[in-house]
C-alpha positions as CSV (number, residue, x, y, z in Angstrom):
1,X,38.4,53.3,42.8
2,X,34.8,51.6,44.4
3,X,35.4,49.5,46.8
4,X,32.4,46.3,47.5
5,X,30.5,47.1,51.0
6,X,31.5,44.2,53.3
7,X,27.9,43.2,53.8
8,X,26.7,43.1,50.1
9,X,27.0,39.2,48.9
10,X,29.2,38.3,45.7
11,X,27.7,38.2,42.3
12,X,27.0,35.6,40.0
13,X,26.6,31.9,40.6
14,X,29.0,30.2,43.3
15,X,31.5,28.4,41.8
16,X,30.8,24.6,42.6
17,X,27.5,25.4,41.2
18,X,29.3,26.0,37.6
19,X,31.0,23.3,37.7
20,X,28.1,21.0,38.7
21,X,26.2,22.5,35.9
22,X,29.2,21.9,33.7
23,X,29.0,17.9,34.9
24,X,25.3,17.1,34.5
25,X,25.7,18.3,30.6
26,X,28.4,16.1,30.4
27,X,26.5,13.1,31.8
28,X,22.8,13.6,30.1
29,X,25.6,13.7,26.5
30,X,27.3,10.6,27.8
31,X,23.8,9.2,28.7
32,X,22.6,10.0,25.2
33,X,25.1,8.9,23.1
34,X,24.8,5.9,24.6
35,X,21.1,5.7,24.4
36,X,22.0,6.6,20.0
37,X,24.0,3.3,19.7
38,X,21.9,1.2,21.3
39,X,19.0,-1.4,19.6
40,X,15.8,-1.8,21.0
41,X,14.1,-5.0,20.9
42,X,10.5,-4.1,18.6
43,X,8.8,-7.4,20.7
44,X,9.6,-6.0,24.8
45,X,9.1,-2.1,22.8
46,X,6.0,-4.1,21.6
47,X,4.5,-5.5,25.2
48,X,5.1,-2.1,27.0
49,X,3.3,-0.3,24.7
50,X,0.6,-2.9,24.7
51,X,0.4,-3.0,28.3
52,X,0.1,1.0,28.8
53,X,-2.4,0.9,26.2
54,X,-4.6,-1.5,28.0
55,X,-4.6,0.1,30.8
56,X,-5.2,3.9,29.8
57,X,-7.2,2.9,26.1
58,X,-10.8,4.1,25.9
59,X,-11.8,0.9,23.6
60,X,-12.8,-2.0,25.7
61,X,-9.9,-4.4,25.2
62,X,-7.3,-2.0,25.3
63,X,-5.6,-0.6,21.8
64,X,-5.0,-4.7,21.5
65,X,-8.6,-4.5,20.1
66,X,-6.9,-3.4,16.2
67,X,-3.3,-4.3,14.7
68,X,-2.4,-6.1,18.1
69,X,-2.2,-3.0,20.1
70,X,-0.1,-0.8,18.0
71,X,-2.2,0.9,16.1
72,X,-4.6,3.0,19.2
73,X,-1.3,2.7,21.2
74,X,0.6,5.2,18.7
75,X,-1.7,7.6,19.2
76,X,-3.8,7.3,15.5
77,X,-7.0,8.2,15.4
78,X,-9.0,4.7,14.9
79,X,-11.1,5.9,12.1
80,X,-8.1,6.1,9.2
81,X,-6.3,2.9,11.0
82,X,-9.1,0.4,11.1
83,X,-8.9,1.3,7.0
84,X,-5.4,0.7,6.5
85,X,-5.8,-2.2,9.0
86,X,-8.2,-3.7,6.2
87,X,-6.9,-2.6,3.6
88,X,-3.2,-4.5,4.8
89,X,-5.4,-8.1,5.9
90,X,-8.7,-8.0,4.0
91,X,-10.3,-10.0,6.9
92,X,-13.1,-9.1,8.5
93,X,-13.0,-12.5,10.8
94,X,-10.0,-10.7,11.6
95,X,-11.9,-8.4,13.6
96,X,-13.6,-9.8,17.3
97,X,-15.1,-6.2,18.3
98,X,-18.4,-5.5,17.0
99,X,-18.2,-1.8,16.4
100,X,-15.1,-2.5,14.6
101,X,-16.5,-4.8,12.4
102,X,-20.0,-3.1,11.9
103,X,-16.8,0.1,10.8
104,X,-15.3,-2.6,8.5
105,X,-18.9,-3.1,6.5
106,X,-19.5,0.9,6.4
107,X,-16.1,1.7,4.7
108,X,-16.2,-1.8,2.6
109,X,-19.8,-0.6,1.2
110,X,-18.0,2.8,0.5
111,X,-15.7,1.4,-1.5
112,X,-18.0,-0.7,-2.9
113,X,-20.2,2.2,-4.0
114,X,-17.4,5.0,-5.0
115,X,-16.0,1.8,-7.2
116,X,-19.2,0.8,-8.8
117,X,-19.7,4.3,-9.6
118,X,-16.2,4.8,-11.2
119,X,-16.9,1.6,-13.2
120,X,-20.4,2.8,-14.5
121,X,-18.6,5.9,-15.4
122,X,-15.5,4.1,-17.7
123,X,-17.7,1.3,-19.4
124,X,-20.1,4.2,-20.5
125,X,-16.8,6.1,-22.1
126,X,-15.5,2.5,-23.5
127,X,-18.3,2.2,-25.1
128,X,-18.7,5.8,-26.8
129,X,-15.0,5.1,-28.2
130,X,-16.6,1.9,-29.9
131,X,-14.2,-0.3,-27.0
132,X,-16.2,-2.5,-24.9
133,X,-14.9,-5.2,-26.7
134,X,-10.9,-4.6,-26.0
135,X,-11.9,-4.2,-22.7
136,X,-13.3,-6.3,-19.3
137,X,-14.5,-3.6,-16.5
138,X,-15.2,-5.3,-13.6
139,X,-14.9,-3.7,-9.8
140,X,-14.1,-4.0,-5.8
141,X,-14.1,-2.3,-2.9
142,X,-10.8,-1.1,-3.4
143,X,-10.6,-0.1,-7.4
144,X,-11.9,-1.1,-11.0
145,X,-10.7,-3.3,-12.7
146,X,-9.4,-3.1,-16.6
147,X,-8.3,-6.0,-18.3
148,X,-6.9,-6.2,-21.5
149,X,-6.0,-9.6,-23.4
150,X,-2.6,-9.8,-24.0
151,X,-2.5,-11.4,-27.4
152,X,-3.9,-7.7,-29.0
153,X,-1.1,-6.3,-27.3
154,X,1.8,-7.9,-28.1
155,X,3.1,-10.8,-30.5
156,X,4.2,-14.2,-28.5
157,X,6.7,-14.2,-26.1
158,X,7.0,-10.5,-26.8
159,X,7.4,-7.2,-24.9
160,X,6.7,-4.6,-27.8
161,X,4.1,-3.1,-28.7
162,X,1.9,-3.9,-31.6
163,X,2.0,-1.0,-33.8
164,X,-1.8,-1.5,-34.2
165,X,-2.7,-1.3,-30.1
166,X,-1.4,2.9,-30.1
167,X,-5.1,3.9,-30.6
168,X,-7.1,1.7,-28.5
169,X,-3.8,2.9,-25.6
170,X,-4.5,6.7,-26.3
171,X,-8.3,6.5,-26.1
172,X,-7.6,3.8,-22.9
173,X,-5.2,6.5,-22.0
174,X,-8.1,9.3,-21.7
175,X,-10.2,7.6,-19.3
176,X,-7.1,7.3,-16.6
177,X,-6.0,10.9,-17.1
178,X,-9.8,11.2,-15.6
179,X,-8.4,9.5,-12.7
180,X,-5.0,11.6,-12.8
181,X,-5.0,12.0,-8.7
182,X,-5.9,7.9,-8.3
183,X,-3.1,5.1,-7.6
184,X,-3.0,3.7,-10.7
185,X,-1.2,-0.3,-11.1
186,X,-0.8,-1.4,-13.8
187,X,0.4,-5.8,-14.1
188,X,1.4,-8.3,-17.0
189,X,0.6,-12.0,-16.3
190,X,1.3,-14.8,-18.6
191,X,0.1,-18.4,-18.4
192,X,2.4,-21.5,-17.5
193,X,3.9,-21.9,-20.8
194,X,7.7,-21.6,-19.9
195,X,9.6,-19.6,-22.3
196,X,13.3,-18.7,-22.8
197,X,14.6,-17.0,-25.2
198,X,17.3,-14.2,-25.3
199,X,15.2,-11.9,-24.3
200,X,13.5,-13.6,-20.8
201,X,14.2,-16.4,-19.6
202,X,11.0,-16.8,-17.8
203,X,7.6,-15.9,-17.9
204,X,8.7,-13.4,-14.7
205,X,10.8,-11.1,-16.8
206,X,8.1,-11.0,-19.5
207,X,5.0,-10.3,-17.3
208,X,7.2,-7.7,-16.4
209,X,9.0,-6.2,-19.2
210,X,5.0,-6.3,-20.8
211,X,4.1,-3.7,-18.0
212,X,6.7,-1.3,-18.1
213,X,5.7,-1.0,-22.0
214,X,2.4,0.5,-21.0
215,X,3.3,2.2,-18.3
216,X,6.8,3.8,-20.7
217,X,3.9,4.6,-23.0
218,X,1.3,6.0,-21.1
219,X,3.9,8.2,-19.6
220,X,5.8,9.3,-22.9
221,X,2.3,10.3,-24.3
222,X,0.2,11.5,-21.3
223,X,0.8,14.1,-18.7
224,X,0.1,11.1,-16.1
225,X,2.4,11.6,-13.5
226,X,4.6,8.6,-12.7
227,X,4.9,8.8,-8.7
228,X,0.8,7.8,-9.0
229,X,1.9,5.0,-10.9
230,X,2.7,1.2,-10.3
231,X,4.3,-1.5,-13.1
232,X,4.7,-5.0,-11.9
233,X,4.9,-8.3,-13.3
234,X,2.9,-11.0,-12.1
235,X,4.0,-13.5,-14.5
236,X,2.0,-16.9,-14.3
237,X,0.4,-16.8,-10.5
238,X,-2.1,-15.1,-10.6
239,X,-4.9,-17.1,-13.5
240,X,-8.1,-16.6,-14.0
241,X,-8.8,-19.3,-16.7
242,X,-7.7,-23.0,-16.6
243,X,-4.2,-23.1,-18.1
244,X,-4.8,-26.4,-19.6
245,X,-6.9,-25.2,-22.4
246,X,-5.9,-23.3,-25.3
247,X,-9.2,-20.5,-24.5
248,X,-8.1,-20.1,-21.1
249,X,-4.3,-19.9,-21.5
250,X,-5.8,-16.9,-23.2
251,X,-7.2,-15.9,-21.2
252,X,-4.5,-15.8,-18.3
253,X,-1.9,-13.9,-21.3
254,X,-3.1,-10.5,-20.0
255,X,-2.9,-6.9,-18.9
256,X,-4.5,-5.4,-16.0
257,X,-4.9,-1.7,-15.0
258,X,-6.2,-0.8,-11.2
259,X,-7.7,2.4,-10.6
260,X,-8.1,2.4,-6.9
261,X,-10.6,5.0,-5.4
262,X,-9.9,7.4,-3.3
263,X,-10.4,5.6,-0.7
264,X,-7.1,3.4,-1.1
265,X,-5.2,6.0,-3.1
266,X,-2.7,7.4,-0.3
267,X,-0.1,5.0,-1.2
268,X,2.4,5.8,-3.6
């Protein structure tokens, strides 16, 4: 049997070192467990992040220049998050930095130009289909707005589509398919005349049901992806005309379809 030479050091780590390493691992697991069960004060966390951002940010005024110190301090690019910040607030007066205000105006103008081009293409398509009298077109820096009067879509107090409107919706679906990669939003609107029936307790439910009917028709008759289409009922709360006249109430009873441009179609 081979014997170890007396001056040969023992192999492996000392026993105390293994025990110490085990203890450190246990302590690490213990503190990780404590941290996972703890809660973070969001307000204090934002203050800490903002304080660091004010020190290391490359922008004048630190990360507080956009989004109260959160956007830049999260390490996100200024251009992308400024676009999102503008879409969320929609207020140029909230931006104090001249460079950011200039960027806001550039993004807004780019959105207007794209929406205007989309609106011209859609108007041309509607004219070719002889639908210029059925759909009104407008646009903003975010989307093109198509408005259809509720009277041509539904009977009074109903969310059932009239059969006579199917050809119009089919033609409109062809246009929507052209922009199938864009975010599409369908909104139902009513006047302020109260409604209470077996089906709908109020105008909120009626407007929601009407938007859903249009949504379901497009989904069932086309290859549009439901994930890119939103639908909602806005009730009587967003009038576009005076509800004190019959003509105004007729304009307020409507279905709107918003086709968002590429700058505003990221959110699903």
